[in-house]
GUTIFI-955138 format. One record per residue (C-alpha): residue number from 1; x, y, z. Coordinates in pm, 1 decimal. Layout:
residues N
[NUM,[X,Y,Z]],
...
This chain:
residues 334
[1,[28006.6,9918.6,-687.8]],
[2,[27879.1,9605.0,-908.6]],
[3,[27885.6,9608.6,-1286.6]],
[4,[27597.9,9468.3,-1514.9]],
[5,[27858.4,9256.4,-1645.0]],
[6,[27945.6,9106.6,-1315.6]],
[7,[27572.9,9043.7,-1238.0]],
[8,[27532.6,8868.5,-1556.6]],
[9,[27837.8,8647.7,-1448.3]],
[10,[27687.0,8536.8,-1114.0]],
[11,[27360.5,8486.2,-1293.5]],
[12,[27561.8,8216.4,-1512.9]],
[13,[27750.9,8073.4,-1231.5]],
[14,[27467.1,7977.7,-1025.9]],
[15,[27364.3,7773.3,-1293.0]],
[16,[27668.6,7528.0,-1259.7]],
[17,[27880.0,7642.7,-950.8]],
[18,[28145.3,7393.3,-1046.6]],
[19,[28171.8,7456.2,-1419.3]],
[20,[28161.4,7835.1,-1456.7]],
[21,[28413.6,8068.8,-1348.9]],
[22,[28365.7,8372.6,-1119.4]],
[23,[28435.7,8710.1,-1191.0]],
[24,[28791.8,8855.2,-1039.3]],
[25,[28753.9,8927.3,-668.2]],
[26,[28446.6,8729.5,-633.8]],
[27,[28385.1,8431.0,-358.7]],
[28,[28095.3,8212.7,-363.9]],
[29,[27993.3,8121.5,-47.9]],
[30,[27870.8,7730.1,-9.0]],
[31,[27760.3,7697.0,370.0]],
[32,[27476.7,7952.6,368.6]],
[33,[27206.6,7688.4,367.3]],
[34,[27289.3,7331.1,355.0]],
[35,[26925.5,7234.1,304.7]],
[36,[26965.4,7344.0,-87.5]],
[37,[27199.8,7180.8,-330.2]],
[38,[27251.2,7215.9,-711.1]],
[39,[27018.8,6913.0,-728.7]],
[40,[26731.1,7083.1,-565.5]],
[41,[26458.1,7223.3,-760.0]],
[42,[26515.3,7564.6,-607.7]],
[43,[26857.9,7683.9,-593.6]],
[44,[27040.8,8007.2,-494.0]],
[45,[27384.9,8138.5,-379.3]],
[46,[27537.4,8427.4,-177.0]],
[47,[27836.1,8589.0,-321.9]],
[48,[28091.5,8852.6,-164.0]],
[49,[28315.4,9094.4,-380.5]],
[50,[28644.1,9196.0,-191.9]],
[51,[28845.9,9487.3,-272.8]],
[52,[29203.5,9474.1,-142.2]],
[53,[29106.1,9187.1,56.9]],
[54,[28811.6,9367.8,219.8]],
[55,[28446.9,9255.3,165.4]],
[56,[28258.8,9541.4,19.9]],
[57,[27948.8,9396.4,-152.6]],
[58,[27712.9,9099.8,-113.4]],
[59,[27477.5,8969.5,-402.9]],
[60,[27224.7,8684.0,-393.1]],
[61,[27200.8,8515.6,-727.7]],
[62,[26892.1,8297.8,-790.2]],
[63,[26894.3,8033.7,-1064.1]],
[64,[26684.8,8034.8,-1336.4]],
[65,[26459.5,7757.6,-1508.9]],
[66,[26641.7,7425.4,-1573.2]],
[67,[26466.1,7317.0,-1882.7]],
[68,[26581.9,6946.9,-1797.3]],
[69,[26408.7,6964.9,-1464.0]],
[70,[26038.0,6881.0,-1500.8]],
[71,[25952.6,7063.5,-1154.4]],
[72,[26167.1,7365.0,-1221.0]],
[73,[26021.5,7411.0,-1567.7]],
[74,[25662.6,7350.9,-1410.3]],
[75,[25683.1,7644.0,-1169.6]],
[76,[25770.7,7863.9,-1468.0]],
[77,[25500.5,7742.1,-1698.5]],
[78,[25224.7,7777.0,-1412.7]],
[79,[25341.3,8100.8,-1296.1]],
[80,[25284.3,8283.4,-1600.1]],
[81,[25028.2,8046.4,-1736.2]],
[82,[24795.5,8340.5,-1799.1]],
[83,[25026.1,8556.6,-2008.3]],
[84,[25119.9,8255.8,-2187.1]],
[85,[24806.0,8112.4,-2285.5]],
[86,[24553.9,8396.4,-2204.2]],
[87,[24326.8,8200.3,-1952.0]],
[88,[24154.9,8501.4,-1821.2]],
[89,[24330.6,8406.1,-1486.8]],
[90,[24587.7,8590.4,-1296.6]],
[91,[24960.0,8506.3,-1343.2]],
[92,[25089.7,8407.6,-976.0]],
[93,[25402.1,8448.3,-788.1]],
[94,[25645.0,8141.5,-866.7]],
[95,[25599.2,7863.0,-583.7]],
[96,[25983.8,7904.4,-542.1]],
[97,[25932.2,8257.9,-419.0]],
[98,[25886.3,8137.5,-49.9]],
[99,[26236.0,7949.5,-85.9]],
[100,[26377.7,8249.8,-224.7]],
[101,[26248.9,8454.9,75.5]],
[102,[26357.6,8186.8,324.7]],
[103,[26743.1,8182.2,151.6]],
[104,[26726.0,8548.5,144.6]],
[105,[26681.0,8561.1,537.1]],
[106,[26946.9,8302.6,588.0]],
[107,[27189.0,8459.6,386.4]],
[108,[27129.5,8818.2,559.4]],
[109,[27188.2,8610.4,876.6]],
[110,[27514.4,8459.8,748.2]],
[111,[27628.5,8821.2,674.6]],
[112,[27549.3,8939.6,1028.5]],
[113,[27728.6,8648.9,1178.2]],
[114,[28031.9,8654.6,945.9]],
[115,[28045.3,8981.2,767.6]],
[116,[27856.6,9234.0,987.2]],
[117,[27920.5,9530.2,761.5]],
[118,[27734.8,9394.4,457.6]],
[119,[27428.3,9304.1,668.7]],
[120,[27326.4,9649.8,591.3]],
[121,[27062.7,9668.4,304.7]],
[122,[27290.6,9913.7,132.7]],
[123,[27552.7,9659.4,55.9]],
[124,[27316.7,9398.6,-65.4]],
[125,[27167.8,9328.9,-423.1]],
[126,[26964.3,9059.8,-583.1]],
[127,[27035.6,8902.3,-953.0]],
[128,[26903.9,8631.5,-1146.3]],
[129,[26840.6,8487.6,-1521.6]],
[130,[26493.1,8389.9,-1630.9]],
[131,[26280.6,8249.2,-1364.4]],
[132,[26570.5,8336.5,-1143.1]],
[133,[26554.7,8723.1,-1219.7]],
[134,[26173.1,8707.7,-1168.3]],
[135,[26238.3,8585.7,-785.1]],
[136,[26503.5,8887.3,-784.9]],
[137,[26228.3,9155.8,-887.5]],
[138,[25973.9,9018.7,-669.3]],
[139,[26203.7,9030.8,-370.1]],
[140,[26310.6,9395.0,-443.2]],
[141,[25948.4,9503.6,-506.0]],
[142,[25781.3,9324.5,-212.3]],
[143,[26014.5,9231.1,42.5]],
[144,[26341.7,9448.7,112.7]],
[145,[26420.4,9782.2,-92.9]],
[146,[26713.6,9637.7,-242.3]],
[147,[26830.0,9682.8,-619.8]],
[148,[26812.7,9399.7,-830.8]],
[149,[26951.8,9299.1,-1177.1]],
[150,[26752.2,9049.4,-1403.2]],
[151,[26843.4,8895.4,-1717.9]],
[152,[26554.7,8780.1,-1969.6]],
[153,[26311.0,8762.6,-1682.4]],
[154,[25954.0,8749.5,-1731.6]],
[155,[25791.2,9057.3,-1620.4]],
[156,[25646.5,9087.7,-1254.1]],
[157,[25377.0,9353.8,-1321.8]],
[158,[25108.7,9128.8,-1316.0]],
[159,[25217.6,8971.4,-991.5]],
[160,[25315.9,9269.7,-766.5]],
[161,[25049.2,9440.1,-598.5]],
[162,[24996.7,9799.9,-662.3]],
[163,[25095.8,9915.3,-320.4]],
[164,[25488.5,9785.8,-400.3]],
[165,[25496.1,10059.9,-732.1]],
[166,[25706.7,10291.8,-528.2]],
[167,[26000.4,10035.1,-515.3]],
[168,[25962.4,9909.3,-876.9]],
[169,[26255.5,10182.1,-948.9]],
[170,[26495.1,9930.0,-776.5]],
[171,[26448.2,9676.1,-1037.0]],
[172,[26681.3,9690.0,-1341.5]],
[173,[26628.9,9440.1,-1636.9]],
[174,[26871.6,9326.7,-1903.0]],
[175,[26638.1,9188.7,-2206.7]],
[176,[26729.8,9037.8,-2542.1]],
[177,[26510.0,9276.6,-2807.1]],
[178,[26377.1,8983.4,-2993.9]],
[179,[26324.5,8742.6,-2707.5]],
[180,[25966.0,8608.1,-2644.4]],
[181,[26004.2,8473.4,-2323.6]],
[182,[26083.4,8799.4,-2140.8]],
[183,[25758.8,8950.3,-2298.4]],
[184,[25544.9,8750.3,-2053.6]],
[185,[25387.9,8904.7,-1745.6]],
[186,[25319.2,9251.7,-1910.1]],
[187,[25526.0,9548.4,-1931.8]],
[188,[25839.3,9498.5,-1735.0]],
[189,[25853.0,9709.8,-1403.2]],
[190,[26172.6,9936.3,-1346.5]],
[191,[26435.6,10033.2,-1573.6]],
[192,[26494.0,9814.3,-1891.1]],
[193,[26783.5,9795.5,-2120.6]],
[194,[26738.2,9609.4,-2465.5]],
[195,[27022.9,9442.3,-2612.9]],
[196,[27059.7,9267.9,-2966.4]],
[197,[27157.0,8894.7,-2908.6]],
[198,[27321.6,8818.1,-3298.4]],
[199,[27249.2,8451.3,-3222.0]],
[200,[26932.9,8333.7,-3436.9]],
[201,[26836.9,8696.8,-3437.6]],
[202,[26676.4,8691.7,-3788.0]],
[203,[26450.3,8398.8,-3708.5]],
[204,[26363.0,8551.3,-3351.4]],
[205,[26288.1,8893.5,-3527.4]],
[206,[26055.2,8724.9,-3764.2]],
[207,[25853.9,8527.2,-3497.7]],
[208,[25788.0,8859.5,-3328.2]],
[209,[25711.8,9045.7,-3642.4]],
[210,[25456.0,8790.0,-3729.5]],
[211,[25274.3,8774.2,-3395.8]],
[212,[24930.1,8871.2,-3475.6]],
[213,[24906.4,9130.9,-3159.0]],
[214,[24551.8,9258.1,-3323.3]],
[215,[24429.6,8880.8,-3288.7]],
[216,[24562.6,8841.8,-2926.5]],
[217,[24426.1,9200.6,-2807.9]],
[218,[24099.0,9085.5,-2945.1]],
[219,[24110.7,8732.1,-2742.1]],
[220,[24235.1,8931.4,-2418.5]],
[221,[23939.0,9164.3,-2451.2]],
[222,[23693.4,8863.4,-2457.0]],
[223,[23854.5,8713.2,-2200.4]],
[224,[23811.6,9010.2,-1984.2]],
[225,[23434.8,9055.2,-2065.0]],
[226,[23399.7,8688.5,-2025.4]],
[227,[23548.0,8720.5,-1683.3]],
[228,[23311.8,8986.0,-1588.0]],
[229,[22974.7,8828.8,-1706.4]],
[230,[23090.1,8480.4,-1523.3]],
[231,[23026.9,8630.8,-1200.4]],
[232,[22647.7,8654.2,-1281.3]],
[233,[22637.4,8409.3,-1585.1]],
[234,[22897.6,8152.4,-1553.4]],
[235,[22829.8,7932.5,-1849.6]],
[236,[22806.5,8257.4,-2070.9]],
[237,[23109.1,8396.0,-1936.3]],
[238,[23320.0,8092.7,-1939.8]],
[239,[23219.3,8028.7,-2325.9]],
[240,[23311.6,8375.5,-2399.8]],
[241,[23681.5,8342.8,-2204.0]],
[242,[23729.5,8027.8,-2402.0]],
[243,[23649.2,8197.3,-2730.8]],
[244,[23932.3,8476.4,-2629.8]],
[245,[24172.4,8203.7,-2524.2]],
[246,[24186.5,8050.7,-2889.5]],
[247,[24227.4,8404.8,-3022.5]],
[248,[24519.3,8476.0,-2826.7]],
[249,[24693.4,8143.9,-2864.0]],
[250,[24636.1,8182.0,-3235.2]],
[251,[24813.9,8531.2,-3210.7]],
[252,[25116.2,8362.5,-3085.3]],
[253,[25097.1,8087.3,-3341.5]],
[254,[25071.3,8302.8,-3627.6]],
[255,[25407.7,8398.2,-3570.9]],
[256,[25525.3,8092.4,-3690.0]],
[257,[25454.8,8187.8,-4049.4]],
[258,[25767.7,8406.1,-4014.8]],
[259,[25992.1,8104.4,-4049.4]],
[260,[26052.5,7846.1,-4342.0]],
[261,[26096.0,7557.6,-4156.1]],
[262,[25780.8,7338.0,-4075.4]],
[263,[25742.6,7112.4,-3787.9]],
[264,[25799.6,6762.1,-3821.3]],
[265,[25435.4,6555.7,-3800.5]],
[266,[25562.5,6277.2,-3600.5]],
[267,[25749.5,6509.5,-3359.4]],
[268,[25445.3,6735.5,-3355.2]],
[269,[25208.7,6449.3,-3254.3]],
[270,[25415.3,6320.3,-3005.9]],
[271,[25463.8,6671.0,-2832.6]],
[272,[25092.7,6733.2,-2849.4]],
[273,[25004.8,6436.6,-2677.1]],
[274,[25245.0,6528.4,-2374.8]],
[275,[25111.8,6894.9,-2386.5]],
[276,[24761.9,6799.6,-2388.1]],
[277,[24804.4,6541.3,-2112.6]],
[278,[24944.9,6818.8,-1910.5]],
[279,[24732.9,7103.5,-1980.7]],
[280,[24407.8,6896.5,-1959.2]],
[281,[24521.4,6698.7,-1614.2]],
[282,[24300.6,6936.0,-1369.2]],
[283,[24618.7,7138.5,-1274.8]],
[284,[24427.8,7442.8,-1358.7]],
[285,[24079.7,7560.2,-1331.4]],
[286,[24020.0,7694.9,-1646.2]],
[287,[24136.9,7429.3,-1922.4]],
[288,[24231.6,7512.9,-2279.3]],
[289,[24034.6,7364.0,-2546.9]],
[290,[24184.0,7092.9,-2813.2]],
[291,[24223.9,7370.2,-3049.8]],
[292,[24406.5,7561.4,-2794.3]],
[293,[24638.1,7270.3,-2734.1]],
[294,[24696.2,7227.0,-3113.4]],
[295,[24777.7,7593.0,-3162.8]],
[296,[25036.2,7578.6,-2875.1]],
[297,[25214.8,7272.7,-3008.6]],
[298,[25231.1,7407.0,-3352.0]],
[299,[25459.2,7685.2,-3209.1]],
[300,[25667.7,7467.2,-2954.9]],
[301,[25723.3,7174.9,-3202.3]],
[302,[25898.7,7374.5,-3458.8]],
[303,[26237.1,7314.4,-3454.1]],
[304,[26378.5,7647.4,-3592.2]],
[305,[26134.8,7849.3,-3339.9]],
[306,[26263.8,7674.6,-3047.0]],
[307,[26633.7,7745.6,-3130.5]],
[308,[26551.6,8080.7,-3204.4]],
[309,[26377.7,8138.2,-2876.1]],
[310,[26639.4,7965.1,-2664.8]],
[311,[26919.5,8153.7,-2843.9]],
[312,[26780.9,8452.6,-2755.9]],
[313,[26712.5,8371.8,-2391.9]],
[314,[27037.7,8183.4,-2315.7]],
[315,[27254.4,8371.1,-2044.6]],
[316,[27553.8,8245.2,-2216.1]],
[317,[27457.5,8455.3,-2500.8]],
[318,[27335.6,8746.5,-2310.2]],
[319,[27686.6,8768.9,-2163.7]],
[320,[27880.3,8716.1,-2471.6]],
[321,[27667.5,9010.4,-2639.5]],
[322,[27723.6,9218.2,-2341.9]],
[323,[28120.9,9188.0,-2340.2]],
[324,[28153.1,9193.8,-2729.5]],
[325,[27880.6,9438.0,-2827.7]],
[326,[27745.0,9650.0,-2550.0]],
[327,[28031.9,9778.7,-2335.6]],
[328,[27836.9,10101.7,-2257.6]],
[329,[27551.1,9864.3,-2092.2]],
[330,[27825.0,9580.4,-1958.2]],
[331,[27987.2,9863.3,-1755.9]],
[332,[27683.6,10013.7,-1599.6]],
[333,[27729.1,10014.2,-1214.4]],
[334,[27421.4,9913.5,-989.0]],
């Protein structure tokens, strides 16, 4: 029996296994896979819960996006590139999914060797925050029928095959109501509990309220039409898709009007140069236009916007909100 709050504590702990405290009666196992360390781009951990000295439950926690780690952030951006920028491409499974599958296999072998009772899938769960939660979702839906609990994770609906739908009920999402990042990837699969994060809530609410859904939907429709046309008329289809892309990004950019703070021109120019260099570097087969880059940068270079987005996304803020304001959700057993 594991509570939502315990899953949140494990999802927090995997970000800094030396700095964060474990919940009571839990043990972090350091020797499951020596090939990965906290300094690795991908990181995960195996946790055991004891009752009266007896091992009763096992949880694999996957670390989420570390924004100071360029490769780690790159995986997140590329995986949900279509959802974020509306390129007409398909979102794809994070590159770290193979790492997650490998770690899960090693963790189950570790359990078979040292805690045979817990090696049975009925005693195992997955969890994670952000990108880590997405990995947990994907494992539940496509690999082993094990329940997962994710925190502010992008949805995997656009990634999971239709054949996996019967497993989607194993996925449990705890999302910030006004978080933007958990809106990527389509409607969440499984069960979702929305919580109201108080930090920068008014600003985050304003961002979403000014999101131009009509413009975004028009752009998505154009891109879908362009994708169909490109099969017979490549140039015409690509042109239509490009127009749709700009409309979709404008849908995001319009949300900035909900904030009073204006971006600093100098900071915006510097960030724009970096983003443009990255987006136009040839990484993607469909490249955004200069106008597309400018719209995106307008959003990400506004200081208040970034603070609001990250405050709503933070696992620390999610945990404090669950503890102080949402005891009915924090105490749910999964």
